[in-house]
C-alpha positions in Angstrom: -22.9 7.4 14.7 -22.8 10.4 17.0 -25.9 9.2 18.9 -24.2 6.0 19.9 -21.2 7.8 21.4 -23.5 9.9 23.5 -25.4 6.8 24.8 -22.0 5.1 25.6 -20.8 8.2 27.5 -23.7 9.8 29.4 -21.2 11.8 31.4 -20.3 13.6 28.2 -23.1 16.1 28.6 -21.9 18.4 25.9 -22.9 19.0 22.3 -21.0 16.6 20.1 -19.7 18.2 16.9 -21.0 16.2 13.9 -18.5 14.9 11.5 -15.6 15.1 14.0 -15.7 11.6 15.4 -13.0 9.0 14.8 -12.7 5.4 16.0 -9.4 3.6 16.6 -8.6 0.4 14.6 -9.3 -1.9 17.5 -12.8 -0.4 18.0 -12.1 0.3 21.7 -11.9 4.1 21.6 -13.7 6.9 19.9 -12.4 10.5 19.6 -15.1 13.1 19.6 -15.0 16.9 19.6 -17.6 18.3 22.0 -18.7 21.9 22.8 -18.8 22.7 26.5 -21.6 25.2 26.9 -20.1 26.7 30.0 -16.8 27.4 28.3 -18.0 28.0 24.7 -15.1 25.9 23.6 -14.9 22.8 21.4 -12.6 20.3 23.1 -11.4 16.8 22.1 -12.5 13.8 24.2 -11.7 10.1 24.0 -14.5 7.7 25.0 -13.5 4.1 26.0 -16.3 2.1 24.4 -16.3 -0.8 26.8 -16.6 1.3 30.0 -18.0 4.6 28.8 -15.0 6.3 30.5 -14.5 9.8 29.0 -11.1 11.5 29.0 -10.4 15.0 27.8 -7.3 15.5 25.7 -5.2 18.6 26.1 -7.4 21.4 24.7 -4.7 23.3 22.8 -3.7 20.3 20.6 -5.0 19.1 17.3 -5.7 15.4 16.9 -3.7 13.6 14.3 -4.3 9.8 14.7 -4.5 6.8 16.9 -1.8 4.1 17.0 -3.1 0.7 15.9 -3.5 -0.4 19.5 -5.7 2.6 20.2 -3.6 3.3 23.3 -1.5 6.3 22.0 -2.7 9.4 20.2 -0.5 11.7 18.0 -1.2 15.4 18.3 0.0 18.6 16.8 0.5 21.5 19.3 2.6 24.5 20.0 5.9 24.2 21.9 7.4 26.9 24.2 8.6 28.8 21.1 5.1 28.8 19.6 6.1 26.4 16.8 3.9 23.5 15.9 5.4 20.2 17.0 4.3 16.5 17.3 3.2 15.3 20.7 2.1 11.8 21.9 -0.4 11.2 24.7 -2.1 8.1 26.1 -5.8 7.8 25.4 -6.5 8.6 29.1 -4.8 12.0 28.6 -1.7 11.0 30.6 2.0 11.0 29.6 2.0 13.9 27.2 5.4 14.0 25.5 6.9 16.2 22.9 8.4 14.1 20.0 9.7 16.9 17.7 11.6 20.1 18.3 12.0 21.5 14.8 12.9 25.2 14.5 10.6 25.5 11.4 7.8 23.6 13.1 5.9 20.6 11.8 3.3 20.9 9.0 2.0 17.3 9.1 2.9 13.9 10.6 1.8 10.3 11.0 2.5 7.8 13.7 3.4 4.1 13.1 1.0 1.4 14.1 2.9 0.5 17.3 3.4 4.2 18.2 7.2 3.9 18.1 8.0 6.0 15.0 6.7 9.4 13.8 7.2 10.5 10.2 6.8 14.3 9.8 7.2 17.1 7.3 8.8 20.2 8.7 8.2 23.8 7.7 11.0 23.6 5.1 9.4 20.5 3.4 11.9 18.1 4.7 10.6 14.6 5.6 11.9 13.4 9.0 11.8 10.2 10.9 11.7 10.3 14.7 12.2 7.1 16.7 10.2 7.9 19.9 11.9 5.6 22.6 15.5 6.5 21.8 14.6 10.0 20.7 16.5 9.8 17.4 15.9 12.0 14.4 16.7 11.1 10.8 16.3 13.2 7.6 14.6 11.1 5.0 14.3 13.8 2.4 16.3 17.1 2.5 15.1 20.2 0.7 18.4 22.0 0.1 20.2 24.0 -0.8 21.0 21.5 -3.6 22.8 21.9 -6.8 20.5 20.8 -9.6 22.9 20.8 -12.5 24.8 24.0 -12.3 22.2 26.5 -13.4 19.6 25.9 -10.7 19.5 25.6 -7.0 16.7 24.5 -4.7 16.6 27.1 -1.9 17.1 25.6 1.5 16.2 26.9 5.0 19.0 29.5 5.1 18.2 31.1 1.7 20.2 31.3 -1.5 24.0 30.4 -1.1 26.2 33.3 -2.0 29.3 32.2 -4.0 32.6 32.6 -2.1 31.2 34.2 1.0 29.7 31.2 2.8 26.7 33.4 3.5 23.1 33.2 2.3 20.7 35.7 0.8 16.9 35.6 1.0 14.5 33.4 -0.9 11.6 31.1 -0.2 12.8 27.7 1.0 11.8 24.9 -1.4 11.7 27.3 -4.4 14.0 26.7 -7.4 16.2 29.4 -8.8 
């Protein structure tokens, strides 16, 4: 519970937010959100259970999940273009790296158990695979525009294809017309 985390990490002299605690699958790290009374901000912290060491994660990122080893954390945060992207960081807060650079941003994502692969859904609803070490990107499911039998199209990121012009008109990506 929350009380046990506070006892393990006496240096975390902040108010722990109830219901916002997560433990990794190895039982070696706990993520807590704590409010710093001096800053009036709720920030993410990782507590190493064996030592009680407390590390603050980057404040502007939202926690997604731990890798199975508990050593890597997947986060959602804004890139320089203010689009939500996936980032990875070590549990000690070091080695923050951006994994995705999607123009439509990322809506949700998961990290593989070993931390080597991220599967994400972009702003267009496409399902993407990112291999972290080589930095490769693969589309697993594409949203369009797709011909659905002559009378219907699934609107893609550019809009509705205009016959003969090569251009696109408006429309909500992912919608069927």
